[in-house]
ZABA-314099 format. One record per residue (C-alpha): x, y, z. Coordinates in steps of 0.25 Angstrom, whole numbers, padded with zeros to 4 digits, always signed. Layout:
XYZ;...
This chain:
+0221+0068-0154;+0207+0065-0155;+0196+0068-0145;+0193+0054-0143;+0208+0051-0139;+0208+0063-0130;+0196+0058-0123;+0202+0044-0121;+0215+0050-0116;+0207+0059-0106;+0199+0047-0101;+0211+0038-0099;+0217+0050-0092;+0206+0051-0083;+0205+0036-0080;+0219+0036-0077;+0218+0047-0067;+0206+0041-0060;+0214+0027-0059;+0226+0034-0054;+0218+0042-0044;+0211+0029-0040;+0224+0021-0038;+0231+0032-0030;+0219+0032-0021;+0220+0017-0018;+0226+0014-0005;+0231+0002+0003;+0233+0007+0017;+0220+0001+0022;+0219-0004+0036;+0209-0013+0043;+0198-0004+0048;+0199+0006+0037;+0186+0012+0032;+0185+0011+0017;+0176+0015+0005;+0176+0007-0007;+0168+0002-0019;+0163-0012-0022;+0170-0017-0034;+0167-0032-0034;+0157-0042-0027;+0159-0057-0026;+0151-0067-0018;+0159-0065-0006;+0165-0051-0007;+0163-0037-0011;+0176-0030-0016;+0178-0016-0014;+0187-0005-0020;+0193+0003-0008;+0204+0009-0016;+0215-0001-0011;+0225-0010-0018;+0214-0021-0018;+0199-0022-0016;+0193-0024-0003;+0183-0035+0000;+0170-0035+0008;+0163-0048+0012;+0150-0048+0003;+0142-0052+0016;+0143-0038+0020;+0135-0034+0008;+0124-0045+0009;+0110-0041+0013;+0101-0049+0022;+0096-0056+0009;+0110-0059+0004;+0111-0049-0007;+0124-0042-0009;+0121-0027-0007;+0135-0022-0013;+0137-0019-0027;+0149-0015-0036;+0152+0000-0035;+0146+0001-0021;+0153+0010-0012;+0156+0004+0002;+0162+0008+0015;+0170-0003+0023;+0181-0006+0033;+0193-0014+0031;+0193-0026+0039;+0205-0034+0033;+0218-0032+0025;+0222-0047+0025;+0228-0053+0013;+0229-0040+0005;+0213-0040+0004;+0205-0029+0011;+0193-0034+0018;+0182-0024+0021;+0169-0023+0029;+0157-0014+0027;+0154-0014+0041;+0163-0018+0053;+0157-0031+0058;+0150-0035+0045;+0162-0042+0040;+0175-0047+0045;+0179-0039+0057;+0192-0038+0066;+0196-0032+0079;+0204-0021+0071;+0191-0017+0064;+0183-0017+0077;+0194-0008+0083;+0194+0001+0071;+0179+0002+0072;+0180+0006+0087;+0190+0016+0084;+0183+0022+0072;+0169+0021+0078;+0164+0012+0066;+0152+0004+0069;+0153-0011+0068;+0142-0021+0064;+0139-0033+0074;+0130-0044+0077;+0124-0047+0091;+0128-0061+0094;+0124-0063+0108;+0120-0057+0122;+0131-0057+0132;+0132-0050+0146;+0128-0036+0145;+0126-0035+0130;+0128-0042+0116;+0139-0050+0109;+0141-0043+0095;+0149-0049+0084;+0156-0038+0075;+0161-0046+0063;+0165-0058+0072;+0171-0049+0083;+0164-0050+0096;+0159-0037+0103;+0149-0033+0114;+0137-0024+0114;+0131-0020+0128;+0116-0022+0128;+0114-0006+0130;+0122-0004+0117;+0114-0013+0107;+0103-0003+0105;+0098+0010+0108;+0090+0003+0119;+0094-0010+0126;+0086-0021+0120;+0075-0028+0128;+0078-0041+0122;+0094-0043+0122;+0092-0055+0112;+0085-0046+0102;+0098-0041+0095;+0105-0055+0094;+0111-0058+0080;+0107-0044+0075;+0118-0035+0069;+0120-0020+0072;+0130-0009+0071;+0139-0006+0083;+0149+0004+0088;+0161-0001+0095;+0161+0005+0109;+0174-0002+0114;+0185-0010+0108;+0195-0016+0118;+0204-0028+0120;+0207-0028+0105;+0193-0031+0101;+0190-0041+0112;+0180-0031+0119;+0172-0023+0109;+0159-0016+0114;+0149-0011+0104;+0137-0002+0104;+0125-0001+0095;+0117+0009+0102;+0128+0020+0100;+0126+0018+0085;+0111+0018+0086;+0112+0031+0094;+0121+0038+0084;+0112+0034+0073;+0100+0039+0080;+0107+0052+0083;+0110+0054+0068;+0096+0050+0064;+0090+0060+0075;+0099+0071+0069;+0093+0068+0055;+0079+0068+0061;+0081+0082+0067;+0085+0087+0054;+0074+0081+0045;+0062+0076+0053;+0050+0086+0054;+0036+0086+0058;+0027+0078+0048;+0038+0069+0043;+0034+0054+0042;+0044+0045+0049;+0046+0030+0051;+0051+0024+0064;+0051+0012+0073;+0043+0010+0085;+0052+0011+0097;+0042+0011+0109;+0027+0010+0111;+0020+0017+0122;+0005+0020+0126;+0007+0034+0122;+0014+0032+0109;+0024+0025+0100;+0039+0029+0100;+0046+0028+0086;+0061+0029+0082;+0061+0037+0069;+0076+0035+0067;+0084+0044+0076;+0072+0048+0086;+0061+0042+0094;+0047+0048+0091;+0034+0046+0097;+0020+0043+0091;+0010+0047+0101;-0002+0037+0103;-0011+0047+0096;-0002+0048+0084;-0002+0033+0081;-0015+0033+0072;-0027+0041+0070;-0035+0032+0079;-0039+0036+0093;-0035+0022+0098;-0020+0022+0095;-0013+0010+0101;+0002+0011+0103;+0001-0004+0105;+0000-0006+0090;+0015-0002+0089;+0027-0011+0091;+0042-0007+0094;+0050-0009+0081;+0039-0007+0071;+0040+0004+0061;+0031+0016+0061;+0029+0028+0052;+0024+0042+0057;+0024+0057+0055;+0032+0066+0064;+0022+0074+0073;+0031+0083+0080;+0046+0084+0083;+0053+0090+0096;+0068+0088+0095;+0071+0095+0108;+0062+0085+0115;+0066+0074+0106;+0051+0071+0103;+0046+0067+0090;+0031+0064+0088;+0026+0055+0077;+0012+0052+0072;+0007+0040+0064;-0007+0046+0063;-0002+0057+0055;+0002+0048+0044;-0011+0041+0043;-0022+0045+0033;-0034+0054+0038;-0046+0045+0039;-0055+0058+0036;-0049+0057+0022;-0058+0046+0018;-0071+0051+0026;-0078+0048+0013;-0078+0033+0017;-0089+0037+0028;-0103+0042+0026;-0115+0045+0035;-0123+0033+0039;-0111+0024+0038;-0109+0015+0050;-0095+0014+0056;-0088+0006+0068;-0078+0014+0076;-0072+0015+0090;-0076+0025+0101;-0063+0034+0103;-0069+0045+0111;-0081+0048+0120;-0085+0062+0123;-0098+0068+0130;-0107+0068+0118;-0102+0056+0110;-0091+0047+0105;-0080+0047+0094;-0079+0035+0086;-0066+0032+0078;-0071+0028+0064;-0057+0026+0059;-0044+0031+0065;-0044+0046+0064;-0059+0047+0061;-0069+0048+0072;-0084+0049+0072;-0093+0055+0084;-0105+0049+0090;-0114+0059+0098;-0120+0053+0110;-0134+0055+0104;-0130+0046+0093;-0127+0034+0101;-0140+0027+0103;-0154+0026+0096;-0161+0021+0109;-0154+0026+0122;-0151+0040+0125;-0135+0040+0127;-0131+0051+0137;-0116+0048+0137;-0108+0042+0125;-0102+0031+0135;-0116+0025+0136;-0115+0021+0121;-0100+0019+0117;-0087+0017+0124;-0073+0022+0121;-0066+0012+0112;-0078+0004+0108;-0082+0002+0094;-0095+0007+0089;-0104+0007+0077;-0109+0021+0072;-0115+0027+0060;-0110+0040+0053;-0120+0051+0054;-0111+0063+0049;-0098+0066+0043;-0090+0079+0043;-0077+0077+0035;-0073+0091+0037;-0073+0091+0052;-0069+0076+0053;-0082+0073+0060;-0091+0060+0059;-0104+0059+0067;-0108+0045+0071;-0120+0038+0077;-0119+0026+0086;-0125+0013+0080;-0128+0006+0093;-0131-0009+0095;-0146-0006+0099;-0159-0007+0092;-0165+0006+0087;-0176+0013+0095;-0187+0012+0084;-0185-0003+0083;-0186-0005+0098;-0200+0002+0100;-0209-0008+0092;-0203-0019+0100;-0205-0012+0113;-0220-0008+0109;-0223-0022+0105;-0218-0028+0118;-0226-0017+0126;-0239-0020+0118;-0237-0035+0120;-0236-0033+0135;-0248-0024+0136;-0256-0033+0128;-0253-0045+0138;-0258-0036+0149;-0271-0032+0143;-0274-0047+0140;-0271-0050+0155;-0281-0039+0160;-0292-0043+0150;-0291-0057+0155;-0293-0052+0170;-0305-0044+0166;-0312-0055+0158;-0311-0064+0171;
């Protein structure tokens, strides 16, 4: 017997054994509500056929695999998990999520018994909560269970779809009570456990603004709520929390973590570039316009740009008047024009000289002298006229 013949027989033998094992593993004892795993074998315009090792292939409505743009997201060979919703007519019908396709009271009861989440759409506001449709089956969700915090606007969630947990299933499916907040809390706890294992100081994180206060901004970083203090919002001394809105995304660096006190502090400022890295953009003699950010006994600090301040000594605040207090020339929060008189990059110091809106002393003197001379001349003329008389 040739080597080629041996190879053929061995290959056929292996294929036969695989097929035999495959056929022996096929089953036909499925019941409604059974969770199954399978592989997509064929796709039509209306259905997705799945091999679940049964006597016949199972079918899923193709609508469960269409994206918001109408594209089919499933492909032949994809592995999926699903639940049996019907065995009528010798066909096995599946759903990838209870409520996404055809649903029955038996499926809902099974979901309640096995703590399987269901997918529902908020259809209306009723007394004490919402009317939810789960695959056409009417359910109820109390206001307090629709989110982690009760919504300020009850209509904000209308016609939106969420995943729920069945809290109660009574009267053969005529009374089904749902909760979304329980699932959100479970998800948050899992995310928090993951954060405790992986999050460390200095990490850059993304989050969603959940609250805005005068002292800072609260951010959900996926499992935990963190605070960005007002002083960490930017490099500017004039940080304004009013620039932030609930629901908007932010990116920040982890400043500190205290799991015992459940406190996480973030900083947006730490992710911003240091303005002193481009100090070469400035030179002595250059005129800048900035905001007065602090006033002390002997001068005022001016913000040239966020994170870069210059200092005007009180002696550099006027060419004409003797300024005894900085407040006589500048006001906190006002914008001023100043000239750079010195730069010390190593110490992050910039010296400034106020450019006031006043004429310079040497320009003022000739004008004053001319006026005085004119007045004296007129006086001499009057005296001489009297003497002549």
